[in-house]
Structures are given as structure tokens and as C-alpha cells.
N, C-alpha and C positions, 0 to 999 in steps of 0.2 A: 611368627619369628623375630626375635631382635637379634641383632648382629653388632661384635662392638671390636672393633681393630683396635689391637691390643699394640703392635708393634709393626713396623714399614723399614724397610733398607732397600738398597739397590739388589739383593739376592735371596731376601726371606719377606714374610709376611706372616705375623699370627693373628688369625680371628678367632674371636669366641664368639658361638651360636648357641643361643638358648631357644628353645621351641618349647612351644603347650599344643599337645595332639591329645584329642578325649581325656581334657584335662589332668595329664599327665607330662610334667616337665623332662625335658629330654634336654641335656647339653652335652656340649662337642666344641672341643678345643682344635683346630685347623691350624697347623703349621704347613706353609710352602716355603720349602728353600731349595733356590733352583739347584737340578742334575742331583738330587738326594731323596730318598723316599723317607717318608716320616709314617709312623703308625700308630695312631690313637685308637681309643676305645669309647664307641658309642653305645651308652646304656638305653636301653628300651625296657617296655614293661614285658616283654617277650625274651628278654637276657641280652647278651652282651655281643657287639660285633666289632671284630678288629676293623678298623677303616685304614688302608694306606693312601697314602697321596704322595705322587711323586712328581713334581714339578719341574718340567723341562724349560719353562721360561716366564722369567718374571722379568717385566718392565716397568719401570718407575718414571713417569715426569713428573718434577714439581716446577710450582709456580708460586709468586706471591701468596694468591688465594685459593690456590688450588693442587690437590696432587691424584694425579690419574695410575693407578694400579691396573695391569694385565695380566694373567697369570694363566697360561697352559699347562695343563698336569693330566695324568692318567690317575685314576679311582678305583681302588679296588674294595672288594670287601670279604673278607676271611680267607685272605692272600689269594683271591681268584679277579682278574681286570675285567672291571665291569663298563670303564665307559673313558674316551679321551674327551676332555673338558676344558672349558675356559670361564673365568670369572672376570668379571670387569669391575672397578671399584672407583669411584669419583669423589673426591672426598674434598669438600670445600668449608672455607671459612666462613662462619658464621658471620662476618660482615660483609662478605663477598655480596657485589650487588645483585649478582643473580642466584642467592641462596635461597630453597625453599624446602620444603621438608614434604617427601613423596613415600608411599609404601608401593 
């Protein structure tokens, strides 16, 4: 799975996710906007899914070498609630003392 942070502000984050499953490339653009539901299409080899992301809270903390993003959101598939979720992103400058790549 490959993730690319496209944009971050105090009340939204956009994440692009590309994943390879069984030699098929799956693409998903996820938009987290605080107090707003965003719907996107998730293309799979078995057909399209409507994915709803309803971000309840977005916290962004910035420092010289670090950006921490915490998002609490409800996840829907084809307009049905699936789960209440959280995602945490720690974005570091490559010049940061403790920068390392990990899977």
C-alpha cells in the first residue's frame, strides 16, 4: 500500500492511497473534512464501492521537524455505517534527527 499526503490544514486532510492486491492496482482518494461527509468511489476488480468518510475531529500539531495529524471518522460503504475509526499520521522532515523509513 502506498500513501501520499496531498494536503493538510487545521480542518482537512487529503490522502491518496494506491494498493496492489492480486496484481490489480486499486486507487482511493480520501478527503477528511471536519464535520463534513465526503463520498468517493473505490474501484475494485469486483466493481465500484461508494465510500463515505465523515470526519468528526481533526487535530493537527506542527513543529519545526514534525507534523502530527489525528483524525476520528465514521466509515461507510454503499451508504451503510461500517465502523468508527481513527488514523494517526506522523510526518517528519527528512532532515529530522530521528527520521527513519518503516513499513
